[in-house]
C-alpha positions as CSV (number, residue, x, y, z in Angstrom):
1,M,89.4,90.1,81.0
2,K,92.1,90.0,83.7
3,K,93.3,93.5,85.0
4,I,96.1,95.0,86.9
5,V,96.8,98.5,87.9
6,L,100.0,99.6,87.6
7,A,100.5,102.8,89.8
8,G,103.6,104.8,89.1
9,G,103.4,102.7,85.9
10,S,104.7,105.2,83.1
11,G,108.6,104.6,83.7
12,F,111.2,102.1,82.3
13,L,109.9,99.3,84.7
14,G,106.3,99.6,84.3
15,Q,106.2,100.1,80.6
16,A,108.2,96.6,80.0
17,L,105.6,94.9,82.6
18,A,102.8,96.7,81.3
19,R,103.3,95.6,77.4
20,S,104.5,91.6,78.5
21,V,100.8,91.7,80.2
22,L,99.4,93.5,77.2
23,A,100.7,90.7,74.9
24,D,98.9,88.1,77.1
25,G,95.3,89.4,77.1
26,Y,95.6,91.8,80.2
27,E,93.9,95.1,80.8
28,V,96.7,97.7,82.2
29,V,95.6,100.8,84.0
30,V,98.4,103.3,84.6
31,L,98.3,105.7,87.6
32,S,100.0,108.3,86.5
33,R,100.7,111.9,87.4
34,S,101.3,113.0,83.8
35,V,100.0,112.1,80.5
36,A,100.6,109.4,78.8
37,P,103.9,110.1,76.3
38,P,103.3,109.1,72.9
39,D,105.2,105.5,73.0
40,A,103.5,104.5,75.9
41,V,100.8,101.4,76.8
42,G,98.0,101.0,79.0
43,L,95.1,103.0,80.1
44,F,96.5,106.2,82.1
45,V,94.3,107.7,84.7
46,P,95.3,110.7,86.6
47,W,96.7,110.1,90.7
48,D,98.9,112.7,92.4
49,G,99.9,109.7,94.9
50,K,98.6,111.6,97.7
51,K,95.1,111.6,98.1
52,I,92.3,109.3,97.2
53,G,90.2,110.0,94.0
54,E,88.2,108.6,91.3
55,W,91.4,106.5,90.4
56,K,90.4,104.1,93.3
57,E,87.8,102.9,91.0
58,E,89.9,101.5,89.2
59,L,91.4,99.1,92.3
60,E,88.0,97.5,92.0
61,G,88.1,93.7,90.8
62,A,91.8,94.1,89.5
63,D,94.1,91.1,89.7
64,A,96.7,92.8,90.8
65,L,98.0,96.1,92.2
66,F,102.0,97.2,91.3
67,N,102.6,100.4,93.3
68,L,105.9,101.3,91.3
69,T,105.8,105.2,92.3
70,G,108.8,106.8,93.6
71,R,111.5,110.1,92.6
72,S,114.0,109.2,90.9
73,V,117.4,108.3,93.4
74,D,119.3,109.5,90.5
75,C,119.9,113.2,91.8
76,R,121.6,115.2,94.6
77,Y,120.4,114.7,97.7
78,T,119.1,117.8,99.3
79,Q,117.1,118.4,101.9
80,E,114.5,119.4,99.1
81,N,114.9,115.9,96.7
82,R,115.6,113.6,100.0
83,D,111.9,114.7,101.0
84,L,110.5,114.2,97.4
85,I,112.3,110.6,97.6
86,L,110.9,109.3,100.7
87,N,107.4,111.1,100.7
88,S,107.0,110.2,97.1
89,R,107.1,106.4,97.8
90,V,105.5,106.5,101.8
91,D,102.3,108.5,100.7
92,S,101.6,106.4,97.9
93,T,102.0,103.5,99.4
94,R,99.8,104.8,102.3
95,V,96.9,105.9,100.1
96,L,96.5,102.7,98.0
97,G,96.2,100.7,101.4
98,E,93.2,103.2,102.4
99,A,91.8,103.0,99.1
100,L,91.9,99.2,99.0
101,L,90.2,99.2,102.3
102,G,87.2,100.3,100.6
103,C,86.9,98.1,97.7
104,S,84.1,95.5,97.8
105,K,86.6,93.5,95.9
106,T,90.3,93.8,96.8
107,P,92.8,92.5,94.1
108,K,94.4,89.1,94.6
109,V,98.0,90.6,95.2
110,W,99.7,94.0,96.0
111,L,103.3,94.3,95.1
112,N,105.1,97.2,96.2
113,S,108.5,98.3,95.1
114,S,111.6,99.0,97.7
115,T,115.2,98.5,97.0
116,A,117.9,95.7,97.7
117,T,120.3,99.1,99.2
118,L,117.9,97.9,102.3
119,Y,121.4,95.8,103.2
120,E,124.4,96.6,104.9
121,D,127.6,97.5,102.4
122,R,128.8,94.3,102.0
123,R,132.6,93.2,100.4
124,G,135.2,90.6,99.7
125,D,133.9,86.7,99.8
126,R,131.5,87.2,102.5
127,E,128.0,85.1,101.1
128,P,125.5,87.7,99.5
129,H,122.3,88.8,101.8
130,D,119.1,87.1,101.2
131,E,115.8,87.4,102.4
132,M,116.4,85.4,105.7
133,S,119.0,88.8,106.1
134,E,118.6,91.1,108.9
135,D,122.1,93.3,109.1
136,F,120.3,96.0,107.4
137,G,122.7,99.0,106.4
138,S,122.4,102.8,107.8
139,G,121.9,106.5,106.1
140,F,119.2,108.1,103.9
141,S,118.7,105.4,101.4
142,V,118.1,102.6,104.0
143,D,115.9,104.8,106.2
144,V,113.5,105.2,103.3
145,A,113.6,101.9,102.4
146,R,112.8,100.6,106.0
147,A,109.9,103.2,105.8
148,W,108.6,102.3,102.3
149,E,108.1,99.1,103.5
150,K,106.6,99.8,107.5
151,A,104.0,101.8,105.6
152,L,103.0,98.6,103.1
153,E,103.3,96.4,106.7
154,E,100.9,98.5,108.5
155,S,98.1,98.6,105.4
156,S,95.6,96.9,107.6
157,V,93.8,95.5,104.3
158,E,92.5,91.9,104.5
159,G,92.3,88.9,101.7
160,L,95.6,90.3,99.7
161,S,98.8,89.0,99.4
162,K,101.3,91.5,100.0
163,V,105.2,91.8,98.4
164,A,107.9,94.3,99.0
165,L,110.1,94.0,96.0
166,R,113.6,95.0,97.1
167,V,114.8,95.4,93.5
168,S,118.4,95.9,92.5
169,I,120.0,97.5,89.3
170,V,117.9,96.6,86.4
171,L,119.4,96.6,83.0
172,G,117.8,97.2,80.1
173,K,118.5,99.0,76.8
174,D,115.4,101.9,77.4
175,G,116.4,103.0,80.8
176,G,118.4,102.8,84.1
177,A,121.7,102.6,84.7
178,F,122.7,100.6,81.4
179,P,122.7,103.2,78.6
180,V,124.7,105.8,80.7
181,M,127.3,103.0,81.6
182,K,127.3,101.6,77.9
183,R,128.1,105.7,77.0
184,F,131.0,105.5,79.6
185,A,132.2,102.7,78.1
186,K,131.9,103.9,74.6
187,F,134.0,107.0,75.5
188,G,136.8,104.7,76.7
189,L,135.8,105.9,80.3
190,G,134.7,102.2,81.0
191,G,137.4,101.3,84.1
192,A,136.4,100.6,87.3
193,Q,134.9,102.8,89.5
194,G,136.1,104.1,92.5
195,P,138.1,101.0,94.3
196,G,135.9,98.4,92.3
197,N,135.9,96.0,94.5
198,Q,132.2,96.9,95.5
199,W,129.6,94.0,95.1
200,M,126.7,95.2,92.1
201,S,123.5,93.0,91.9
202,W,121.9,93.5,89.1
203,L,118.9,91.9,87.1
204,H,118.2,91.8,83.0
205,I,115.0,93.7,82.3
206,D,113.7,90.4,80.6
207,D,113.7,88.9,84.2
208,W,112.2,91.8,86.0
209,V,109.2,91.3,84.1
210,G,109.6,87.3,84.4
211,V,109.5,87.7,88.0
212,A,106.8,90.5,88.6
213,R,104.7,88.1,86.3
214,F,106.1,84.7,88.5
215,L,105.1,86.6,91.9
216,M,101.7,88.0,90.2
217,E,100.8,84.6,89.8
218,N,101.9,82.8,92.5
219,Q,100.1,84.2,95.2
220,S,101.5,81.7,98.0
221,V,104.7,83.9,98.3
222,G,104.7,86.9,100.3
223,G,106.7,89.5,102.7
224,A,110.0,90.9,101.0
225,V,111.6,89.1,97.8
226,N,115.1,90.1,96.3
227,L,114.5,91.1,92.6
228,A,118.4,89.9,91.9
229,A,120.1,87.4,89.6
230,P,121.5,84.7,91.2
231,N,125.7,86.0,90.3
232,P,126.4,89.3,91.6
233,V,129.8,91.0,90.4
234,T,132.4,93.3,91.5
235,N,132.1,96.6,90.2
236,A,135.2,95.9,88.7
237,S,134.1,92.6,86.6
238,F,130.5,94.6,85.5
239,M,132.9,97.3,83.9
240,R,135.2,94.6,82.5
241,E,132.5,93.1,80.4
242,M,130.9,96.6,79.7
243,R,134.4,97.0,78.0
244,G,134.4,93.9,76.1
245,N,131.5,94.8,74.8
246,F,131.5,98.7,74.0
247,A,134.7,100.0,74.4
248,P,137.0,101.1,71.3
249,L,140.0,98.6,71.4
250,G,138.6,97.6,74.9
251,I,140.2,100.2,77.0
252,G,138.5,101.7,79.2
253,L,140.0,104.8,82.0
254,P,139.3,104.0,86.1
255,A,137.2,106.2,88.1
256,P,138.9,106.8,91.6
257,S,136.3,107.1,94.2
258,L,137.5,111.0,94.5
259,F,137.0,111.1,90.9
260,V,133.8,109.3,91.4
261,R,132.4,112.0,94.0
262,I,133.6,115.2,92.3
263,G,132.1,114.1,89.1
264,A,128.6,113.0,90.8
265,F,128.5,116.6,92.2
266,F,128.4,118.1,88.6
267,L,126.3,115.5,87.4
268,R,124.1,116.6,90.0
269,T,123.9,112.8,91.2
270,A,124.8,111.1,94.5
271,P,128.1,109.0,94.4
272,E,126.4,106.2,96.8
273,L,124.4,105.0,93.9
274,V,128.0,103.3,92.5
275,L,130.6,103.5,95.3
276,K,128.2,101.4,97.9
277,S,128.7,97.0,98.1
278,R,125.4,95.8,97.2
279,K,126.2,91.6,97.4
280,V,121.7,90.5,97.3
281,V,120.4,87.0,96.1
282,S,116.9,85.4,96.3
283,A,116.7,82.7,98.3
284,T,112.9,83.1,98.3
285,L,112.8,82.6,94.5
286,A,115.2,79.4,94.3
287,E,113.0,77.9,96.5
288,A,109.6,79.0,94.6
289,G,111.4,77.7,91.4
290,Y,111.6,80.5,89.4
291,S,113.9,79.9,86.4
292,F,116.2,82.8,85.8
293,K,116.3,83.7,81.9
294,Y,120.0,85.5,82.4
295,P,121.4,84.4,85.4
296,D,125.1,85.4,84.5
297,L,126.5,89.2,83.4
298,A,128.2,88.4,80.0
299,Q,125.2,86.3,79.4
300,A,122.8,89.5,79.8
301,I,125.4,92.0,78.4
302,R,125.7,90.2,75.1
303,N,122.0,90.2,74.9
304,L,121.6,94.0,75.6
305,A,124.8,94.8,73.0
306,S,122.7,92.7,70.3
């Protein structure tokens, strides 16, 4: 039986992937700080994401290792939260690298989360970033992404492919940003957020699973890979699509940048999650031959609305 290990696999993305591979007969082990929720799938094995423990035995002979560990960025960026966000990502990557060094039979591929927010803010008609772009941004989120990927690069494990998954906004019914934005639209608050010209790179949950499995099974693809649909949209276009599917009479009040910042303060989140422009696509996936199930936003939203 084939086996994958999902470090930090108890969340929205990890469980979607776990259900897909379980249906195809894989054994799935989830390394988690918490016990399994009632509806979770996979064998939950405790770990703290910092120190090597008995969990390292689960890596032996696995076909693939995914590291999806990371404290949620949907919070106010206090110093305490900044430390948790950074350390949860870097520490988990480092300790997995140390544990893999002790394996007699390492996994074939190690796929480690990163983020598409690494790239600089890009607006207007300029071409989107792809994996060849070296125009990285600045600020806390970018520093986290760079430290995260550096920890993966510094791992000296031989004999396995390593992939940094630069994930964009994943749209799905069961978690992430989509349910929140759907509620905004239903309550008549589905207008453009901030200036509305900021780009949004996105990915349907089915394509998250599809790309993750594609990279797991095609180990000739290594390095950094952008996980984003081929057609990014502006925030104004995204919210227009949400209003068309969920808003009463298609009406939605806009939220100017000042209101976004005030709202973020009271919601205890970071305004850059909405206001930063992320215009990212994947040249690597196009060249490797991955075919997106949902390449266009309208098609993706209609599916999630059904």
